[in-house]
BASE-782126 format. One record per residue (C-alpha): residue in one letter; z, x, y. Coordinates in steps of 0.2 Angstrom, whole numbers, padded with zeros to 4 digits, always signed. Each point is the difference from the previous one (the first is absolute). Last residue first. Layout:
<nodes>
aZXY/...
</nodes>
This chain:
<nodes>
i-0504+0326-0141/k+0003+0011-0015/i+0012+0013+0005/i-0005+0017-0012/i+0010+0013-0001/k-0007+0017-0004/g+0006+0012-0014/f+0014+0005-0009/q+0011-0012+0009/k+0022+0002-0001/a+0002+0011+0017/n+0016-0008+0006/d-0011-0008+0017/m-0016-0002-0010/w+0009-0015-0011/e+0009-0005+0017/f-0017-0002+0008/a-0005-0011-0016/e+0015-0010+0003/n-0003-0002+0020/i-0020-0008-0005/e+0006-0012-0012/e-0008-0013+0010/l-0017+0010+0000/s+0001+0000-0017/y+0004+0014-0012/l-0008+0012-0012/r+0002+0014-0009/d-0002+0020-0003/i-0019+0000+0002/v-0008+0017-0007/p-0016+0005+0011/k-0016-0001-0011/l-0014+0014+0003/k-0017-0006-0007/h-0005+0019+0005/e-0015-0004+0010/n+0008-0016+0008/w+0017+0007+0002/l-0009+0018+0006/e-0012-0010+0014/l+0015-0010+0007/m+0008+0017+0003/e-0017+0006+0008/e+0003-0014+0011/f+0017-0002+0005/d+0000+0019+0007/s-0015-0001+0010/p+0010-0016+0008/s+0014+0015+0002/g+0015-0001-0008/m+0018-0003-0001/t+0011+0015+0003/s-0001+0017-0003/g+0012+0016+0004/l-0005+0016-0009/i+0007+0016-0006/n-0009+0015-0004/l+0005+0015-0009/h-0007+0017+0001/r+0012+0006-0012/w+0007+0014+0012/f-0002-0012+0017/l+0012-0014-0009/k+0009+0011-0010/a+0007+0010+0014/t+0001-0019+0013/s+0014-0003-0014/l+0005-0017+0003/q+0014-0008+0008/p+0004-0019-0008/i-0013-0010+0002/e+0003-0020+0010/g+0008-0017-0010/a-0007-0004-0019/t-0011-0012+0007/q-0009+0010+0006/g-0018-0005+0002/y-0019+0007+0000/i+0004+0018-0007/v-0013+0011-0005/l+0003+0017-0010/r-0013+0011+0001/g-0001+0015-0013/a-0008+0017+0006/p+0010+0009-0013/n+0007-0010-0013/l+0012-0014+0006/i+0015+0000-0012/d+0012+0008+0017/i-0003-0011+0011/i+0003-0015-0008/k+0016+0005-0003/p+0002+0001+0018/i-0008-0016+0003/n+0014-0009-0013/p+0015-0003+0014/g-0011-0010+0011/s-0018-0005+0000/a-0002-0018-0009/g-0020-0004+0000/d-0006+0014-0010/v-0018+0008-0007/v+0002+0016-0006/v-0017+0012-0004/d-0002+0014-0009/v+0016+0001-0011/g+0008+0014-0010/g+0003+0010-0015/w-0001-0016-0011/k+0015+0003-0014/k+0012+0014+0011/v-0004-0008+0017/l+0002-0018-0004/r+0015+0005-0008/k+0008+0011+0016/h-0007-0018+0010/w+0011-0009-0011/d+0016+0009+0002/d+0012-0010+0008/d-0005-0015-0007/t-0003-0018+0009/y-0018+0003+0004/l-0002-0004-0019/y-0015+0007-0006/g-0016-0003-0008/e-0013+0006-0010/s-0019-0003-0001/a-0004-0017+0009/g-0013-0011-0005/l+0005-0018-0001/e+0013+0001-0016/l+0007+0014+0009/a+0005-0009+0017/k+0007-0013-0012/n+0013+0015-0008/i+0001+0004+0017/k+0007-0017+0006/e+0012+0000-0015/r+0008+0014+0008/s+0003-0004+0013/s+0006+0012+0017/s-0019+0005+0002/t-0010+0013-0006/v-0021+0004-0001/i-0010+0012-0008/i-0019-0002-0002/n-0011+0012-0010/g-0015+0003+0005/a-0007-0011+0013/i-0015-0008+0005/t-0001-0019-0007/t+0018+0000-0003/a+0006+0004+0016/m-0009-0019+0005/k+0014-0008-0009/l+0014+0012+0003/t-0002-0003+0019/m+0000-0018-0002/l+0014+0002-0012/a+0010+0009+0014/v-0006-0009+0014/g+0007-0017-0007/g+0018+0006-0006/g+0002+0003-0018/i-0002+0020+0001/g+0012+0005+0013/t-0010+0020+0003/i-0016+0004-0007/l-0007+0019-0005/v-0018+0004-0003/m-0006+0015-0010/e-0019+0003+0005/g-0014-0004-0014/n-0013-0009+0016/g+0007+0006+0017/i+0012-0009+0008/k-0002+0000+0020/g+0019-0004+0002/r-0007-0006+0020/y-0013-0009-0007/f+0001-0001-0019/l+0019-0005-0005/a+0006-0004+0019/r-0015-0010+0005/y-0003-0012-0016/a+0020-0003-0002/t+0000-0005+0015/v-0016-0012+0001/g+0008-0005-0021/a+0018-0006+0009/l-0008-0008+0015/p-0017-0010-0009/l+0004-0002-0021/a+0013-0012-0003/a-0010-0017+0004/s-0016+0008-0008/e+0015-0002-0015/e+0003-0016+0002/d-0017-0005+0004/s-0006+0005-0017/l-0011+0018-0001/h-0014+0003-0007/m-0009-0003+0015/p+0008+0012+0010/p+0006-0009+0018/q-0016-0007+0013/y+0006+0009+0015/v+0007-0006+0017/n+0008+0012+0015/e-0019+0000+0010/a+0003-0021+0002/p+0016+0004+0011/v+0013-0010-0010/v+0006-0017+0003/v+0018-0008-0014/y+0000-0015-0012/e+0012-0008-0011/a+0013+0012+0005/f+0008+0016-0006/t-0016+0009+0007/g+0005+0008+0015/d+0002-0003+0020/t-0002+0013+0011/p+0014+0010+0005/n+0001+0002-0016/g-0008-0005-0015/l-0014+0008+0003/i-0001+0017+0004/h+0001+0008+0017/f-0010+0015+0008/s-0003-0002+0018/s+0005+0019+0001/s-0017+0004-0009/q+0005+0004-0020/v-0006+0020-0006/e-0011+0012-0009/r-0014-0015-0002/h+0000-0003+0019/p-0008-0014+0008/g+0016-0013+0003/w+0010-0006-0013/e-0001-0017+0008/l+0009-0011-0013/g+0005+0010-0018/p+0002-0019-0011/n-0017+0004-0009/v-0003-0016-0004/i-0005-0009-0020/v-0016-0013-0001/k-0006-0014-0009/k-0013-0011+0008/g+0000-0013+0004/i-0007+0004+0018/w-0006+0014+0001/s-0019-0004+0005/s+0007-0007+0017/d-0003+0021+0007/v+0013+0000+0011/e-0003-0001+0021/s+0005-0017+0001/g+0016+0002-0011/v+0001-0004-0017/k+0009-0016-0010/e+0006-0001-0018/v-0001+0020-0007/i+0005-0002-0018/g+0018+0010-0005/a+0007+0016-0007/c+0015+0007+0011/d+0009+0017+0006/s+0011+0004+0016/g+0013-0018+0001/l+0013-0007+0012/i-0001-0012+0014/v+0005+0004+0017/g+0013-0010+0006/p+0010+0014+0008/r-0011+0016+0002/i+0006+0016-0009/g-0006+0015+0012/p+0008+0013-0012/y+0004-0005-0017/l+0019+0002-0006/g+0005-0019+0005/k+0002-0005-0018/q-0015-0012-0001/i-0012+0016+0007/w+0007+0011-0013/v-0004-0013-0015/d-0015-0003+0008/r-0004+0019+0001/h+0004+0000-0020/n-0015-0007-0004/v-0003-0020-0007/s-0014-0008-0004/a-0011-0015+0004/y-0007-0011-0010/l-0014-0015+0004/v-0001+0001+0019/k-0013-0011+0008/i-0007+0014+0012/l-0006-0004+0017/m-0014+0014+0006/q+0001+0008+0017/t-0015+0006+0012/p-0002-0015+0012/a+0022-0004-0003/p+0005-0010-0017/e+0012-0014+0004/p+0016+0001-0006/v+0008-0014-0011/p+0017-0006+0010/v+0015+0003-0007/e+0012-0009-0018/k+0013+0009-0006/v+0005+0012-0012/v+0016+0011+0010/l+0002+0019-0005/p+0016+0005-0002/k+0010+0009+0018/g-0001+0017+0001/p-0011+0000+0015/e-0003-0016+0006/p-0008-0017-0003/l-0011+0010-0014/v-0010-0016-0005/a-0010-0002-0019/a-0016-0016+0007/r-0003-0014-0009/m-0014-0007+0010/t-0005-0012+0014/q-0015-0011+0010/a+0001-0002+0018/m+0002-0018+0002/
</nodes>
C-alpha cells in the first residue's frame, strides 16, 4: 500500500482548504523529497484559496515556504543531502536571465503541489541550507517574502548606503523583510500603515518614523520633516501612488511588487520626466537574488518577525487571520 501524508488541499477555488490523507510524492531523478517541519502563509495562498489568482488547479496542495529535512533524493542528486535541514527557493524555472523570469516560471504551491503537507518534492537546485542562526520556524518564514523583498530593495531599487527608504504597509511579510534588510544599508527608514500599533512595533525594529496612510496629508508631513525619500518599496499600488511620486527625491526609485489596494490612478507624467523618476516592477526573485539574500541574513544575523503559530489543522483560521490583515510578521504553520 502506498504511503500517505496529511496535506491541506484546495478542493476548488473559493472553498476552504481540506486537510486529508494523500499519497506521498516520489522524487524524480533531479528532485528531493523534503519532510516538512514548518511552513508559512503568504498572501498568495489566500488569493488562490479565494479564487483570485490565475491558473488555479483544483485539488492542489497550497504553500510556498518551508523548512524541513531531506528524506529522499532522486537518482541524479547527491545522497549526502539526506538528513540535512533545508529551506526551499519557491520560484521554479526562473530561467537564464536575472533581469526577468522565463515564460515557464511558476511558484511552488500552484499549480505544483506545495508545502502545506508532511512532504513535498522540489528540484534539487532549489534546495539550500538555511541560515544557521535561525530556528526551524524562522527559516520557514524566510523564502518567498525574503527573496521578494531582497530583489525589490537591492536589485531593482538599487538601494545605496545611507539612502532614505519608505516601506509601505508595514506589518506584512515582505514589508517587514524589507525593513530588516534595509537596516543593514539605509539611512532613515520611513514606514506607513493604517495601524498606529503596527507603526510603533516597526519603530522598535529600526524604523525612524511612521505615518498613517489613511491621513490625507501624510506625504506632505513627510516631505516637511524629511525632505523626501530615495527608494520606495510598495506592495499596494492604488490611490497612494501619486502621493508617493510627490515624496520621491530626484532620480528616486519606486519599486512595486503588488497591488492589494488596486490600480494606480492618473499620474503626472511631468513629475516623472522632470525629476528623472523610476517606476519599477518586481516579483519574487532569481536564484542569484535568493542566494544573495541568504548571504545577507547570514552576515548580519537577521531574524524574521514571527506573528503566530498554527497547526496544519488550523490552516483556514490562519488564512482568515491574514485576510483580515491582523498579522505583524509571518504566520507559521507547524506540520
